mmCIF file of the C-alpha atoms, coordinates in Angstrom:
data_MODEL
# 
_entry.id   MODEL 
# 
loop_
_atom_site.group_PDB 
_atom_site.id 
_atom_site.type_symbol 
_atom_site.label_atom_id 
_atom_site.label_alt_id 
_atom_site.label_comp_id 
_atom_site.label_asym_id 
_atom_site.label_entity_id 
_atom_site.label_seq_id 
_atom_site.pdbx_PDB_ins_code 
_atom_site.Cartn_x 
_atom_site.Cartn_y 
_atom_site.Cartn_z 
_atom_site.occupancy 
_atom_site.B_iso_or_equiv 
_atom_site.pdbx_formal_charge 
_atom_site.auth_seq_id 
_atom_site.auth_comp_id 
_atom_site.auth_asym_id 
_atom_site.auth_atom_id 
_atom_site.pdbx_PDB_model_num 
ATOM 1   C CA . MET A 1 1   ? -14.175 13.779  3.824   1.00 0.00 ? 1   MET A CA 1 
ATOM 2   C CA . PHE A 1 2   ? -12.405 14.314  0.717   1.00 0.00 ? 2   PHE A CA 1 
ATOM 3   C CA . ARG A 1 3   ? -10.028 10.760  0.011   1.00 0.00 ? 3   ARG A CA 1 
ATOM 4   C CA . ILE A 1 4   ? -7.125  10.486  -2.027  1.00 0.00 ? 4   ILE A CA 1 
ATOM 5   C CA . GLY A 1 5   ? -5.973  6.809   -2.552  1.00 0.00 ? 5   GLY A CA 1 
ATOM 6   C CA . LEU A 1 6   ? -2.188  6.840   -3.046  1.00 0.00 ? 6   LEU A CA 1 
ATOM 7   C CA . THR A 1 7   ? -0.966  3.555   -4.603  1.00 0.00 ? 7   THR A CA 1 
ATOM 8   C CA . GLY A 1 8   ? 1.936   2.156   -6.747  1.00 0.00 ? 8   GLY A CA 1 
ATOM 9   C CA . GLY A 1 9   ? 4.104   -0.966  -7.692  1.00 0.00 ? 9   GLY A CA 1 
ATOM 10  C CA . ILE A 1 10  ? 6.324   -2.244  -4.526  1.00 0.00 ? 10  ILE A CA 1 
ATOM 11  C CA . ALA A 1 11  ? 9.612   -0.167  -4.018  1.00 0.00 ? 11  ALA A CA 1 
ATOM 12  C CA . SER A 1 12  ? 7.882   2.987   -6.063  1.00 0.00 ? 12  SER A CA 1 
ATOM 13  C CA . GLY A 1 13  ? 8.436   5.591   -3.133  1.00 0.00 ? 13  GLY A CA 1 
ATOM 14  C CA . LYS A 1 14  ? 4.898   5.444   -1.664  1.00 0.00 ? 14  LYS A CA 1 
ATOM 15  C CA . SER A 1 15  ? 6.116   5.623   1.736   1.00 0.00 ? 15  SER A CA 1 
ATOM 16  C CA . THR A 1 16  ? 8.112   8.633   0.785   1.00 0.00 ? 16  THR A CA 1 
ATOM 17  C CA . VAL A 1 17  ? 5.428   10.499  -0.987  1.00 0.00 ? 17  VAL A CA 1 
ATOM 18  C CA . ALA A 1 18  ? 3.095   9.648   2.160   1.00 0.00 ? 18  ALA A CA 1 
ATOM 19  C CA . ASP A 1 19  ? 5.496   11.171  4.701   1.00 0.00 ? 19  ASP A CA 1 
ATOM 20  C CA . LEU A 1 20  ? 5.706   14.546  2.205   1.00 0.00 ? 20  LEU A CA 1 
ATOM 21  C CA . PHE A 1 21  ? 2.089   14.490  2.092   1.00 0.00 ? 21  PHE A CA 1 
ATOM 22  C CA . ALA A 1 22  ? 2.191   14.158  6.085   1.00 0.00 ? 22  ALA A CA 1 
ATOM 23  C CA . ASP A 1 23  ? 4.833   16.536  6.496   1.00 0.00 ? 23  ASP A CA 1 
ATOM 24  C CA . ALA A 1 24  ? 2.267   19.013  4.384   1.00 0.00 ? 24  ALA A CA 1 
ATOM 25  C CA . GLY A 1 25  ? -0.543  18.662  7.088   1.00 0.00 ? 25  GLY A CA 1 
ATOM 26  C CA . ALA A 1 26  ? -2.408  16.016  5.338   1.00 0.00 ? 26  ALA A CA 1 
ATOM 27  C CA . VAL A 1 27  ? -4.007  12.920  7.058   1.00 0.00 ? 27  VAL A CA 1 
ATOM 28  C CA . VAL A 1 28  ? -2.148  10.052  6.003   1.00 0.00 ? 28  VAL A CA 1 
ATOM 29  C CA . ILE A 1 29  ? -3.764  6.317   6.741   1.00 0.00 ? 29  ILE A CA 1 
ATOM 30  C CA . ASP A 1 30  ? -1.254  3.480   5.745   1.00 0.00 ? 30  ASP A CA 1 
ATOM 31  C CA . THR A 1 31  ? -3.004  0.437   5.055   1.00 0.00 ? 31  THR A CA 1 
ATOM 32  C CA . ASP A 1 32  ? 0.398   -1.664  5.144   1.00 0.00 ? 32  ASP A CA 1 
ATOM 33  C CA . ARG A 1 33  ? 0.513   -0.380  8.985   1.00 0.00 ? 33  ARG A CA 1 
ATOM 34  C CA . ILE A 1 34  ? -3.131  -1.374  9.219   1.00 0.00 ? 34  ILE A CA 1 
ATOM 35  C CA . ALA A 1 35  ? -2.057  -5.087  7.846   1.00 0.00 ? 35  ALA A CA 1 
ATOM 36  C CA . ARG A 1 36  ? 0.418   -5.320  10.732  1.00 0.00 ? 36  ARG A CA 1 
ATOM 37  C CA . ASP A 1 37  ? -1.979  -4.269  13.519  1.00 0.00 ? 37  ASP A CA 1 
ATOM 38  C CA . VAL A 1 38  ? -4.414  -6.881  12.231  1.00 0.00 ? 38  VAL A CA 1 
ATOM 39  C CA . VAL A 1 39  ? -2.456  -9.739  12.695  1.00 0.00 ? 39  VAL A CA 1 
ATOM 40  C CA . GLU A 1 40  ? -0.796  -9.102  16.004  1.00 0.00 ? 40  GLU A CA 1 
ATOM 41  C CA . PRO A 1 41  ? -1.665  -12.380 18.331  1.00 0.00 ? 41  PRO A CA 1 
ATOM 42  C CA . GLY A 1 42  ? -4.877  -12.353 19.731  1.00 0.00 ? 42  GLY A CA 1 
ATOM 43  C CA . ARG A 1 43  ? -6.644  -10.755 16.864  1.00 0.00 ? 43  ARG A CA 1 
ATOM 44  C CA . PRO A 1 44  ? -9.202  -12.565 14.853  1.00 0.00 ? 44  PRO A CA 1 
ATOM 45  C CA . ALA A 1 45  ? -7.535  -12.106 11.536  1.00 0.00 ? 45  ALA A CA 1 
ATOM 46  C CA . LEU A 1 46  ? -4.421  -14.054 12.990  1.00 0.00 ? 46  LEU A CA 1 
ATOM 47  C CA . ALA A 1 47  ? -6.262  -16.685 14.176  1.00 0.00 ? 47  ALA A CA 1 
ATOM 48  C CA . ALA A 1 48  ? -7.941  -17.260 10.675  1.00 0.00 ? 48  ALA A CA 1 
ATOM 49  C CA . LEU A 1 49  ? -4.941  -17.194 9.214   1.00 0.00 ? 49  LEU A CA 1 
ATOM 50  C CA . VAL A 1 50  ? -3.399  -20.024 11.445  1.00 0.00 ? 50  VAL A CA 1 
ATOM 51  C CA . LYS A 1 51  ? -6.664  -22.126 10.805  1.00 0.00 ? 51  LYS A CA 1 
ATOM 52  C CA . SER A 1 52  ? -6.144  -21.817 7.371   1.00 0.00 ? 52  SER A CA 1 
ATOM 53  C CA . LEU A 1 53  ? -2.494  -22.154 6.529   1.00 0.00 ? 53  LEU A CA 1 
ATOM 54  C CA . GLY A 1 54  ? -1.401  -23.981 9.761   1.00 0.00 ? 54  GLY A CA 1 
ATOM 55  C CA . PRO A 1 55  ? 0.716   -22.960 13.030  1.00 0.00 ? 55  PRO A CA 1 
ATOM 56  C CA . GLY A 1 56  ? 3.880   -22.802 10.583  1.00 0.00 ? 56  GLY A CA 1 
ATOM 57  C CA . ILE A 1 57  ? 3.132   -19.537 9.588   1.00 0.00 ? 57  ILE A CA 1 
ATOM 58  C CA . LEU A 1 58  ? 4.198   -18.310 12.921  1.00 0.00 ? 58  LEU A CA 1 
ATOM 59  C CA . ASP A 1 59  ? 7.530   -17.609 14.537  1.00 0.00 ? 59  ASP A CA 1 
ATOM 60  C CA . ARG A 1 60  ? 8.648   -18.812 18.141  1.00 0.00 ? 60  ARG A CA 1 
ATOM 61  C CA . GLU A 1 61  ? 6.822   -16.032 19.851  1.00 0.00 ? 61  GLU A CA 1 
ATOM 62  C CA . GLY A 1 62  ? 3.664   -16.963 18.079  1.00 0.00 ? 62  GLY A CA 1 
ATOM 63  C CA . ARG A 1 63  ? 3.752   -13.875 15.827  1.00 0.00 ? 63  ARG A CA 1 
ATOM 64  C CA . LEU A 1 64  ? 3.509   -14.043 12.029  1.00 0.00 ? 64  LEU A CA 1 
ATOM 65  C CA . ASP A 1 65  ? 6.487   -14.804 10.182  1.00 0.00 ? 65  ASP A CA 1 
ATOM 66  C CA . ARG A 1 66  ? 6.043   -12.037 7.548   1.00 0.00 ? 66  ARG A CA 1 
ATOM 67  C CA . ALA A 1 67  ? 9.182   -13.253 5.380   1.00 0.00 ? 67  ALA A CA 1 
ATOM 68  C CA . GLN A 1 68  ? 7.947   -16.745 5.220   1.00 0.00 ? 68  GLN A CA 1 
ATOM 69  C CA . MET A 1 69  ? 4.479   -15.616 4.427   1.00 0.00 ? 69  MET A CA 1 
ATOM 70  C CA . ARG A 1 70  ? 5.797   -13.245 1.645   1.00 0.00 ? 70  ARG A CA 1 
ATOM 71  C CA . ARG A 1 71  ? 7.472   -15.866 0.152   1.00 0.00 ? 71  ARG A CA 1 
ATOM 72  C CA . ARG A 1 72  ? 4.497   -18.187 0.417   1.00 0.00 ? 72  ARG A CA 1 
ATOM 73  C CA . ILE A 1 73  ? 2.168   -15.762 -1.247  1.00 0.00 ? 73  ILE A CA 1 
ATOM 74  C CA . PHE A 1 74  ? 4.382   -15.031 -4.158  1.00 0.00 ? 74  PHE A CA 1 
ATOM 75  C CA . ALA A 1 75  ? 4.929   -18.379 -4.921  1.00 0.00 ? 75  ALA A CA 1 
ATOM 76  C CA . ASP A 1 76  ? 1.290   -19.889 -4.756  1.00 0.00 ? 76  ASP A CA 1 
ATOM 77  C CA . ALA A 1 77  ? -1.556  -17.847 -5.926  1.00 0.00 ? 77  ALA A CA 1 
ATOM 78  C CA . ASP A 1 78  ? -3.840  -20.207 -3.930  1.00 0.00 ? 78  ASP A CA 1 
ATOM 79  C CA . VAL A 1 79  ? -2.141  -18.970 -0.856  1.00 0.00 ? 79  VAL A CA 1 
ATOM 80  C CA . ARG A 1 80  ? -2.356  -15.554 -2.016  1.00 0.00 ? 80  ARG A CA 1 
ATOM 81  C CA . HIS A 1 81  ? -6.307  -15.720 -2.375  1.00 0.00 ? 81  HIS A CA 1 
ATOM 82  C CA . THR A 1 82  ? -6.817  -17.137 0.986   1.00 0.00 ? 82  THR A CA 1 
ATOM 83  C CA . VAL A 1 83  ? -4.718  -14.666 2.726   1.00 0.00 ? 83  VAL A CA 1 
ATOM 84  C CA . GLU A 1 84  ? -6.167  -11.954 0.913   1.00 0.00 ? 84  GLU A CA 1 
ATOM 85  C CA . SER A 1 85  ? -9.830  -13.119 1.501   1.00 0.00 ? 85  SER A CA 1 
ATOM 86  C CA . ILE A 1 86  ? -9.208  -13.226 5.385   1.00 0.00 ? 86  ILE A CA 1 
ATOM 87  C CA . LEU A 1 87  ? -7.210  -9.845  5.430   1.00 0.00 ? 87  LEU A CA 1 
ATOM 88  C CA . HIS A 1 88  ? -8.643  -7.445  3.210   1.00 0.00 ? 88  HIS A CA 1 
ATOM 89  C CA . PRO A 1 89  ? -12.092 -7.375  4.862   1.00 0.00 ? 89  PRO A CA 1 
ATOM 90  C CA . ALA A 1 90  ? -10.285 -6.810  8.429   1.00 0.00 ? 90  ALA A CA 1 
ATOM 91  C CA . ILE A 1 91  ? -8.116  -3.999  6.931   1.00 0.00 ? 91  ILE A CA 1 
ATOM 92  C CA . LEU A 1 92  ? -11.078 -2.340  4.923   1.00 0.00 ? 92  LEU A CA 1 
ATOM 93  C CA . ALA A 1 93  ? -12.944 -2.165  8.148   1.00 0.00 ? 93  ALA A CA 1 
ATOM 94  C CA . GLU A 1 94  ? -10.012 -0.537  10.133  1.00 0.00 ? 94  GLU A CA 1 
ATOM 95  C CA . LEU A 1 95  ? -9.580  1.620   7.378   1.00 0.00 ? 95  LEU A CA 1 
ATOM 96  C CA . GLY A 1 96  ? -13.146 2.918   7.270   1.00 0.00 ? 96  GLY A CA 1 
ATOM 97  C CA . ARG A 1 97  ? -12.611 3.120   11.086  1.00 0.00 ? 97  ARG A CA 1 
ATOM 98  C CA . LEU A 1 98  ? -9.688  5.388   11.336  1.00 0.00 ? 98  LEU A CA 1 
ATOM 99  C CA . SER A 1 99  ? -10.805 7.392   8.519   1.00 0.00 ? 99  SER A CA 1 
ATOM 100 C CA . ALA A 1 100 ? -14.187 8.404   10.069  1.00 0.00 ? 100 ALA A CA 1 
ATOM 101 C CA . ALA A 1 101 ? -12.393 9.469   13.410  1.00 0.00 ? 101 ALA A CA 1 
ATOM 102 C CA . ALA A 1 102 ? -9.594  11.077  11.887  1.00 0.00 ? 102 ALA A CA 1 
ATOM 103 C CA . GLY A 1 103 ? -10.694 14.406  9.960   1.00 0.00 ? 103 GLY A CA 1 
ATOM 104 C CA . GLY A 1 104 ? -8.087  16.672  8.408   1.00 0.00 ? 104 GLY A CA 1 
ATOM 105 C CA . PRO A 1 105 ? -8.199  18.879  5.380   1.00 0.00 ? 105 PRO A CA 1 
ATOM 106 C CA . TYR A 1 106 ? -7.937  16.033  3.070   1.00 0.00 ? 106 TYR A CA 1 
ATOM 107 C CA . GLN A 1 107 ? -7.231  12.506  3.655   1.00 0.00 ? 107 GLN A CA 1 
ATOM 108 C CA . VAL A 1 108 ? -4.445  10.183  1.793   1.00 0.00 ? 108 VAL A CA 1 
ATOM 109 C CA . LEU A 1 109 ? -4.940  6.425   2.363   1.00 0.00 ? 109 LEU A CA 1 
ATOM 110 C CA . VAL A 1 110 ? -1.986  4.498   1.236   1.00 0.00 ? 110 VAL A CA 1 
ATOM 111 C CA . ILE A 1 111 ? -3.484  1.362   -0.464  1.00 0.00 ? 111 ILE A CA 1 
ATOM 112 C CA . PRO A 1 112 ? -0.692  -0.649  -2.353  1.00 0.00 ? 112 PRO A CA 1 
ATOM 113 C CA . LEU A 1 113 ? -3.123  -2.831  -3.712  1.00 0.00 ? 113 LEU A CA 1 
ATOM 114 C CA . LEU A 1 114 ? -5.884  -0.321  -4.958  1.00 0.00 ? 114 LEU A CA 1 
ATOM 115 C CA . VAL A 1 115 ? -6.120  -1.216  -8.423  1.00 0.00 ? 115 VAL A CA 1 
ATOM 116 C CA . GLU A 1 116 ? -5.632  -4.824  -7.974  1.00 0.00 ? 116 GLU A CA 1 
ATOM 117 C CA . GLY A 1 117 ? -8.340  -5.097  -5.422  1.00 0.00 ? 117 GLY A CA 1 
ATOM 118 C CA . ASP A 1 118 ? -10.480 -2.841  -7.371  1.00 0.00 ? 118 ASP A CA 1 
ATOM 119 C CA . ARG A 1 119 ? -11.034 -0.669  -4.162  1.00 0.00 ? 119 ARG A CA 1 
ATOM 120 C CA . ALA A 1 120 ? -10.989 2.706   -6.099  1.00 0.00 ? 120 ALA A CA 1 
ATOM 121 C CA . GLY A 1 121 ? -14.764 3.211   -5.151  1.00 0.00 ? 121 GLY A CA 1 
ATOM 122 C CA . LEU A 1 122 ? -13.089 3.999   -1.405  1.00 0.00 ? 122 LEU A CA 1 
ATOM 123 C CA . VAL A 1 123 ? -11.937 7.304   -2.653  1.00 0.00 ? 123 VAL A CA 1 
ATOM 124 C CA . ASP A 1 124 ? -12.552 10.370  -4.352  1.00 0.00 ? 124 ASP A CA 1 
ATOM 125 C CA . ARG A 1 125 ? -8.933  10.216  -6.291  1.00 0.00 ? 125 ARG A CA 1 
ATOM 126 C CA . VAL A 1 126 ? -6.279  7.947   -7.358  1.00 0.00 ? 126 VAL A CA 1 
ATOM 127 C CA . LEU A 1 127 ? -2.859  8.902   -7.156  1.00 0.00 ? 127 LEU A CA 1 
ATOM 128 C CA . VAL A 1 128 ? -0.239  6.569   -8.476  1.00 0.00 ? 128 VAL A CA 1 
ATOM 129 C CA . VAL A 1 129 ? 3.608   6.874   -7.970  1.00 0.00 ? 129 VAL A CA 1 
ATOM 130 C CA . ASP A 1 130 ? 5.117   5.654   -10.931 1.00 0.00 ? 130 ASP A CA 1 
ATOM 131 C CA . SER A 1 131 ? 8.817   4.480   -10.751 1.00 0.00 ? 131 SER A CA 1 
ATOM 132 C CA . PRO A 1 132 ? 10.811  2.516   -13.637 1.00 0.00 ? 132 PRO A CA 1 
ATOM 133 C CA . VAL A 1 133 ? 10.818  -1.148  -13.217 1.00 0.00 ? 133 VAL A CA 1 
ATOM 134 C CA . GLU A 1 134 ? 14.300  -1.278  -12.999 1.00 0.00 ? 134 GLU A CA 1 
ATOM 135 C CA . THR A 1 135 ? 14.779  1.168   -10.362 1.00 0.00 ? 135 THR A CA 1 
ATOM 136 C CA . GLN A 1 136 ? 11.842  -0.936  -8.008  1.00 0.00 ? 136 GLN A CA 1 
ATOM 137 C CA . ILE A 1 137 ? 13.851  -4.024  -8.496  1.00 0.00 ? 137 ILE A CA 1 
ATOM 138 C CA . GLU A 1 138 ? 17.047  -2.431  -7.609  1.00 0.00 ? 138 GLU A CA 1 
ATOM 139 C CA . ARG A 1 139 ? 15.534  -0.935  -4.360  1.00 0.00 ? 139 ARG A CA 1 
ATOM 140 C CA . LEU A 1 140 ? 14.087  -4.263  -3.638  1.00 0.00 ? 140 LEU A CA 1 
ATOM 141 C CA . ILE A 1 141 ? 17.387  -5.717  -3.718  1.00 0.00 ? 141 ILE A CA 1 
ATOM 142 C CA . ALA A 1 142 ? 18.884  -2.897  -1.806  1.00 0.00 ? 142 ALA A CA 1 
ATOM 143 C CA . ARG A 1 143 ? 16.379  -2.247  0.807   1.00 0.00 ? 143 ARG A CA 1 
ATOM 144 C CA . ASP A 1 144 ? 14.688  -5.959  1.543   1.00 0.00 ? 144 ASP A CA 1 
ATOM 145 C CA . GLY A 1 145 ? 17.847  -8.346  0.284   1.00 0.00 ? 145 GLY A CA 1 
ATOM 146 C CA . GLU A 1 146 ? 15.799  -9.550  -2.196  1.00 0.00 ? 146 GLU A CA 1 
ATOM 147 C CA . THR A 1 147 ? 17.299  -11.461 -5.355  1.00 0.00 ? 147 THR A CA 1 
ATOM 148 C CA . ARG A 1 148 ? 16.757  -10.180 -8.755  1.00 0.00 ? 148 ARG A CA 1 
ATOM 149 C CA . GLU A 1 149 ? 14.477  -12.916 -9.342  1.00 0.00 ? 149 GLU A CA 1 
ATOM 150 C CA . SER A 1 150 ? 12.471  -12.499 -6.318  1.00 0.00 ? 150 SER A CA 1 
ATOM 151 C CA . ALA A 1 151 ? 12.206  -8.960  -6.998  1.00 0.00 ? 151 ALA A CA 1 
ATOM 152 C CA . GLN A 1 152 ? 10.961  -9.647  -10.443 1.00 0.00 ? 152 GLN A CA 1 
ATOM 153 C CA . ALA A 1 153 ? 8.260   -12.403 -9.020  1.00 0.00 ? 153 ALA A CA 1 
ATOM 154 C CA . MET A 1 154 ? 6.926   -9.531  -6.489  1.00 0.00 ? 154 MET A CA 1 
ATOM 155 C CA . LEU A 1 155 ? 6.661   -7.166  -9.680  1.00 0.00 ? 155 LEU A CA 1 
ATOM 156 C CA . ALA A 1 156 ? 4.940   -9.950  -11.778 1.00 0.00 ? 156 ALA A CA 1 
ATOM 157 C CA . ALA A 1 157 ? 2.224   -10.758 -8.895  1.00 0.00 ? 157 ALA A CA 1 
ATOM 158 C CA . GLN A 1 158 ? 1.024   -6.765  -8.881  1.00 0.00 ? 158 GLN A CA 1 
ATOM 159 C CA . ALA A 1 159 ? -0.774  -5.016  -11.676 1.00 0.00 ? 159 ALA A CA 1 
ATOM 160 C CA . ARG A 1 160 ? 1.013   -3.952  -14.369 1.00 0.00 ? 160 ARG A CA 1 
ATOM 161 C CA . ARG A 1 161 ? 2.433   -0.434  -14.808 1.00 0.00 ? 161 ARG A CA 1 
ATOM 162 C CA . GLN A 1 162 ? 0.074   0.250   -17.525 1.00 0.00 ? 162 GLN A CA 1 
ATOM 163 C CA . GLU A 1 163 ? -3.029  -0.833  -15.457 1.00 0.00 ? 163 GLU A CA 1 
ATOM 164 C CA . ARG A 1 164 ? -2.054  1.361   -12.524 1.00 0.00 ? 164 ARG A CA 1 
ATOM 165 C CA . LEU A 1 165 ? -1.344  4.483   -14.798 1.00 0.00 ? 165 LEU A CA 1 
ATOM 166 C CA . ALA A 1 166 ? -4.706  3.923   -16.608 1.00 0.00 ? 166 ALA A CA 1 
ATOM 167 C CA . SER A 1 167 ? -6.578  3.739   -13.506 1.00 0.00 ? 167 SER A CA 1 
ATOM 168 C CA . ALA A 1 168 ? -4.830  7.252   -12.086 1.00 0.00 ? 168 ALA A CA 1 
ATOM 169 C CA . ASP A 1 169 ? -6.407  10.654  -11.643 1.00 0.00 ? 169 ASP A CA 1 
ATOM 170 C CA . ASP A 1 170 ? -3.054  11.822  -10.835 1.00 0.00 ? 170 ASP A CA 1 
ATOM 171 C CA . VAL A 1 171 ? 0.594   10.514  -11.341 1.00 0.00 ? 171 VAL A CA 1 
ATOM 172 C CA . ILE A 1 172 ? 3.882   11.530  -9.492  1.00 0.00 ? 172 ILE A CA 1 
ATOM 173 C CA . ASP A 1 173 ? 6.707   10.667  -11.632 1.00 0.00 ? 173 ASP A CA 1 
ATOM 174 C CA . ASN A 1 174 ? 9.487   9.227   -8.939  1.00 0.00 ? 174 ASN A CA 1 
ATOM 175 C CA . ALA A 1 175 ? 12.044  8.901   -11.539 1.00 0.00 ? 175 ALA A CA 1 
ATOM 176 C CA . GLY A 1 176 ? 14.001  12.294  -10.636 1.00 0.00 ? 176 GLY A CA 1 
ATOM 177 C CA . SER A 1 177 ? 15.354  13.678  -7.340  1.00 0.00 ? 177 SER A CA 1 
ATOM 178 C CA . PRO A 1 178 ? 14.408  13.842  -4.100  1.00 0.00 ? 178 PRO A CA 1 
ATOM 179 C CA . ALA A 1 179 ? 13.594  17.816  -4.371  1.00 0.00 ? 179 ALA A CA 1 
ATOM 180 C CA . ASP A 1 180 ? 11.508  16.922  -7.693  1.00 0.00 ? 180 ASP A CA 1 
ATOM 181 C CA . LEU A 1 181 ? 9.401   14.800  -5.632  1.00 0.00 ? 181 LEU A CA 1 
ATOM 182 C CA . ALA A 1 182 ? 8.802   16.948  -2.989  1.00 0.00 ? 182 ALA A CA 1 
ATOM 183 C CA . ALA A 1 183 ? 8.040   19.875  -5.493  1.00 0.00 ? 183 ALA A CA 1 
ATOM 184 C CA . GLU A 1 184 ? 5.262   17.301  -7.326  1.00 0.00 ? 184 GLU A CA 1 
ATOM 185 C CA . VAL A 1 185 ? 4.022   16.607  -3.672  1.00 0.00 ? 185 VAL A CA 1 
ATOM 186 C CA . ALA A 1 186 ? 3.825   20.174  -2.829  1.00 0.00 ? 186 ALA A CA 1 
ATOM 187 C CA . ALA A 1 187 ? 1.944   21.078  -5.950  1.00 0.00 ? 187 ALA A CA 1 
ATOM 188 C CA . LEU A 1 188 ? -0.662  18.360  -5.340  1.00 0.00 ? 188 LEU A CA 1 
ATOM 189 C CA . ASP A 1 189 ? -1.239  19.204  -2.030  1.00 0.00 ? 189 ASP A CA 1 
ATOM 190 C CA . ARG A 1 190 ? -2.179  22.736  -2.959  1.00 0.00 ? 190 ARG A CA 1 
ATOM 191 C CA . ARG A 1 191 ? -4.289  21.075  -5.587  1.00 0.00 ? 191 ARG A CA 1 
ATOM 192 C CA . TYR A 1 192 ? -6.007  18.741  -3.163  1.00 0.00 ? 192 TYR A CA 1 
ATOM 193 C CA . ARG A 1 193 ? -6.643  21.676  -0.392  1.00 0.00 ? 193 ARG A CA 1 
ATOM 194 C CA . LYS A 1 194 ? -8.922  23.348  -3.160  1.00 0.00 ? 194 LYS A CA 1 
ATOM 195 C CA . MET A 1 195 ? -10.319 20.539  -4.154  1.00 0.00 ? 195 MET A CA 1 
ATOM 196 C CA . ALA A 1 196 ? -11.485 19.108  -0.335  1.00 0.00 ? 196 ALA A CA 1 
ATOM 197 C CA . GLU A 1 197 ? -12.866 23.019  -0.123  1.00 0.00 ? 197 GLU A CA 1 
ATOM 198 C CA . LYS A 1 198 ? -15.408 22.519  -2.949  1.00 0.00 ? 198 LYS A CA 1 
ATOM 199 C CA . HIS A 1 199 ? -16.094 18.794  -1.794  1.00 0.00 ? 199 HIS A CA 1 
# 
């Protein structure tokens, strides 16, 4: 199976790009969705998080308090490493299972931390959605209600834009209009279908 690793900074437009690829007929598997599934109540990853970080990470219903967890991850590198050591293996195992079962003309695996986690070996090509930093900050403020300071901290915790771009086989520039973005995805879809036939 020909696999494209779709990545980009937080609020760069990865979900929009993934939706456009899905509309074009590609199989899209999003590790953010997998990450939500593996921490559902009763799943081993949630139990491991509670064991490591305490029951304070749960809300009143016994579910992971995502907002609190996100604040702790971005505020404390040790917490981030602990969470990653628990969640990444669980996410990758589920990603492999879903990818093997999915088929399709080619697959787009949405992996936000593809570069940071040195996961490029999972995919045949790395596609980076690039967006100006100021645009990312504005989206985080508007979309998630973050303050400018918290948005800047989130961006600082991820790979720098230059590192992502250096690892890219392909780049989508998401600084233009929705029509521009759709045209970029349509061109890549045609290209990836041809590459997949030869893979």
